[in-house]
C-alpha positions as CSV (number, residue, x, y, z in Angstrom):
1,M,0.0,0.0,0.0
2,L,1.5,3.3,-1.1
3,Q,1.9,5.9,1.6
4,L,2.4,9.6,0.7
5,D,3.9,12.2,3.1
6,P,1.8,15.3,2.2
7,A,4.7,17.6,3.3
8,R,6.9,16.1,0.6
9,T,4.3,15.7,-2.1
10,A,3.1,18.1,-4.8
11,L,0.0,17.7,-7.1
12,V,0.8,19.4,-10.4
13,L,-2.2,20.3,-12.5
14,I,-1.2,20.7,-16.2
15,E,-3.2,23.0,-18.4
16,Y,-6.6,22.7,-16.8
17,Q,-7.5,25.7,-18.9
18,N,-10.8,26.6,-20.7
19,E,-9.3,25.9,-24.1
20,F,-9.3,22.2,-23.1
21,T,-11.8,21.9,-20.4
22,S,-14.8,23.9,-21.4
23,D,-17.4,24.2,-24.1
24,G,-16.2,26.9,-26.5
25,G,-12.5,26.2,-25.9
26,V,-10.5,25.9,-29.0
27,L,-9.3,22.4,-28.2
28,H,-12.2,21.1,-26.1
29,G,-13.9,19.3,-29.0
30,A,-10.7,17.3,-29.5
31,V,-10.5,16.0,-25.9
32,S,-14.1,16.0,-24.7
33,A,-14.7,12.3,-25.5
34,V,-11.7,11.2,-23.4
35,M,-12.6,13.6,-20.7
36,D,-16.0,12.1,-20.5
37,K,-14.6,8.6,-20.6
38,T,-12.2,9.2,-17.7
39,G,-14.4,11.6,-15.7
40,M,-11.3,13.6,-15.3
41,L,-12.7,17.0,-14.3
42,P,-14.9,15.9,-11.3
43,R,-12.2,13.3,-10.3
44,T,-9.5,16.0,-10.3
45,V,-11.7,18.4,-8.3
46,A,-12.2,15.6,-5.7
47,L,-8.5,14.8,-5.5
48,V,-7.6,18.5,-5.2
49,E,-9.9,18.8,-2.3
50,A,-8.4,15.8,-0.6
51,A,-4.9,17.0,-1.3
52,R,-5.5,20.5,0.1
53,A,-7.1,19.0,3.2
54,A,-4.0,16.7,3.7
55,G,-1.5,19.5,3.3
56,V,-0.2,18.6,-0.1
57,T,1.3,21.5,-2.2
58,V,-1.2,22.1,-5.1
59,M,0.5,23.6,-8.2
60,H,-1.1,24.8,-11.4
61,A,0.8,24.7,-14.6
62,P,-1.0,26.7,-17.3
63,I,0.5,27.4,-20.8
64,T,0.2,30.9,-22.0
65,F,1.5,33.1,-24.9
66,A,1.6,36.7,-25.7
67,P,-0.5,37.8,-28.6
68,G,1.4,36.9,-31.8
69,Y,3.2,34.0,-30.2
70,G,6.6,35.8,-30.2
71,E,7.9,33.2,-27.7
72,L,7.8,30.5,-30.3
73,S,9.7,29.7,-33.5
74,R,8.4,31.7,-36.5
75,H,7.6,28.3,-38.1
76,P,6.0,26.1,-35.3
77,Y,5.1,22.6,-36.2
78,G,3.5,19.6,-34.5
79,I,1.2,20.3,-31.5
80,L,2.4,24.0,-31.1
81,K,1.4,24.7,-34.8
82,G,-2.1,23.7,-33.9
83,V,-2.1,26.1,-30.9
84,V,-0.9,29.0,-33.0
85,E,-3.4,28.3,-35.8
86,G,-6.2,28.1,-33.3
87,N,-5.1,31.3,-31.6
88,A,-5.2,29.3,-28.3
89,F,-3.8,30.0,-24.8
90,V,-3.3,33.8,-25.4
91,K,-2.6,35.6,-22.1
92,G,-5.5,37.4,-20.6
93,T,-8.2,35.6,-22.6
94,W,-11.0,33.4,-21.3
95,G,-9.5,30.4,-23.1
96,A,-6.2,30.7,-21.3
97,A,-7.8,31.0,-17.9
98,I,-7.8,28.0,-15.5
99,V,-11.2,26.4,-15.4
100,D,-13.4,27.8,-12.6
101,D,-13.8,24.4,-11.0
102,L,-10.1,24.3,-10.3
103,A,-9.4,27.9,-9.7
104,P,-6.2,28.4,-7.6
105,A,-7.0,28.7,-3.9
106,D,-5.0,30.5,-1.2
107,G,-1.8,28.5,-0.7
108,D,-1.8,27.0,-4.2
109,I,1.2,27.9,-6.5
110,V,0.8,28.9,-10.1
111,I,3.9,27.9,-12.1
112,E,5.2,30.7,-14.3
113,G,6.7,30.5,-17.8
114,K,5.2,27.3,-19.4
115,R,5.7,27.8,-23.2
116,G,6.1,24.2,-24.3
117,L,5.3,20.6,-23.5
118,D,7.6,19.8,-20.6
119,T,6.6,21.8,-17.5
120,F,10.2,21.7,-16.2
121,A,11.7,23.1,-19.3
122,S,11.0,26.8,-19.2
123,T,9.5,27.3,-15.7
124,N,10.4,27.7,-12.0
125,L,8.8,24.3,-11.2
126,D,12.0,22.4,-10.2
127,F,13.3,25.4,-8.1
128,I,10.0,25.5,-6.1
129,L,9.8,21.8,-5.6
130,R,13.4,21.5,-4.3
131,G,13.0,24.6,-2.2
132,R,10.0,23.1,-0.5
133,G,11.6,19.7,0.1
134,I,9.3,17.9,-2.2
135,D,10.3,14.5,-3.5
136,T,7.1,13.1,-5.0
137,V,5.0,14.7,-7.8
138,I,1.5,13.7,-8.8
139,L,0.6,14.6,-12.4
140,G,-2.7,15.2,-14.1
141,G,-4.0,17.2,-17.0
142,F,-3.6,17.6,-20.7
143,L,-2.6,15.9,-22.9
144,T,-2.0,12.4,-21.6
145,N,0.6,11.7,-24.3
146,C,2.0,15.2,-24.6
147,C,2.5,17.7,-21.8
148,V,1.8,15.2,-19.0
149,E,4.1,12.6,-20.5
150,S,6.9,15.1,-21.2
151,T,6.7,16.4,-17.6
152,M,6.6,12.8,-16.3
153,R,9.8,11.9,-18.1
154,S,11.6,15.0,-16.8
155,A,10.4,14.5,-13.3
156,Y,11.7,10.9,-13.4
157,E,15.1,12.0,-14.9
158,N,15.3,14.7,-12.1
159,G,15.0,12.1,-9.4
160,Y,11.4,12.7,-8.2
161,R,9.1,9.9,-7.4
162,V,6.4,10.3,-10.1
163,I,2.7,9.3,-9.9
164,T,0.6,9.7,-13.0
165,L,-3.2,10.0,-12.6
166,T,-4.8,7.6,-15.1
167,D,-8.3,9.0,-14.6
168,C,-7.3,12.7,-14.4
169,T,-5.7,12.9,-17.9
170,A,-7.1,13.2,-21.4
171,A,-5.8,13.1,-25.0
172,T,-7.3,13.7,-28.4
173,S,-8.2,10.1,-28.8
174,A,-8.9,7.1,-26.6
175,E,-6.2,5.2,-28.5
176,E,-3.5,7.7,-27.7
177,H,-4.6,8.0,-24.1
178,D,-4.8,4.3,-23.5
179,N,-1.5,3.6,-25.3
180,A,0.4,6.2,-23.2
181,I,-0.9,4.7,-20.0
182,A,-0.3,1.1,-21.0
183,Y,3.1,1.4,-22.5
184,D,4.8,4.7,-21.5
185,Y,3.6,5.7,-18.1
186,P,4.8,2.5,-16.3
187,M,8.4,3.1,-17.5
188,F,8.7,6.5,-15.8
189,S,6.0,6.6,-13.1
190,L,3.6,4.8,-10.9
191,P,0.3,5.0,-12.8
192,M,-2.6,5.3,-10.3
193,E,-6.3,6.2,-10.2
194,S,-7.1,9.3,-8.2
195,A,-9.1,7.6,-5.5
196,A,-6.1,5.4,-4.7
197,V,-3.9,8.5,-4.4
198,A,-6.4,10.1,-2.1
199,D,-6.4,7.0,0.1
200,A,-2.6,7.1,0.2
201,L,-2.8,10.6,1.7
202,K,-5.0,9.6,4.6
């Protein structure tokens, strides 16, 4: 039975922003089927409540860009090309805002500077984790096989114990979601359902 020390644990919520989570978001239609399948939003809300009550550090990792996407290459490709073409995650817009259900509470930390897939790459995440003496990170968010997976791999490489939330993630297809959890997550993390993580915090 896994036991988690809340004082040494952080829950990192990756891109729970309206572009993904909410009707009208640029990318919501692409992920809504998997969100519904996993029940990720209500399950994340429940876990966040349990984590806060236990004293876990809750961290939000939104991705945002200035209008015009000057932070990116002039010729983006892959997933970031779709972000630019959809005019998604622009600072100060409704789409870039964290969904109301998971709005940061007093004591939560909002990670600054996420501009790409790996939450560690361009942010203050590692600095904050080490400064707080955290050795275990719990990851949920979007996309299962993209930003969550990239962050998982870096957390593993950086020496953290990594837990990935199999029912608090979503991808643009069930196949991509299931494949990442079945084949990639076990190599770099402990894949778990949110209820089991909540139990480990008691």
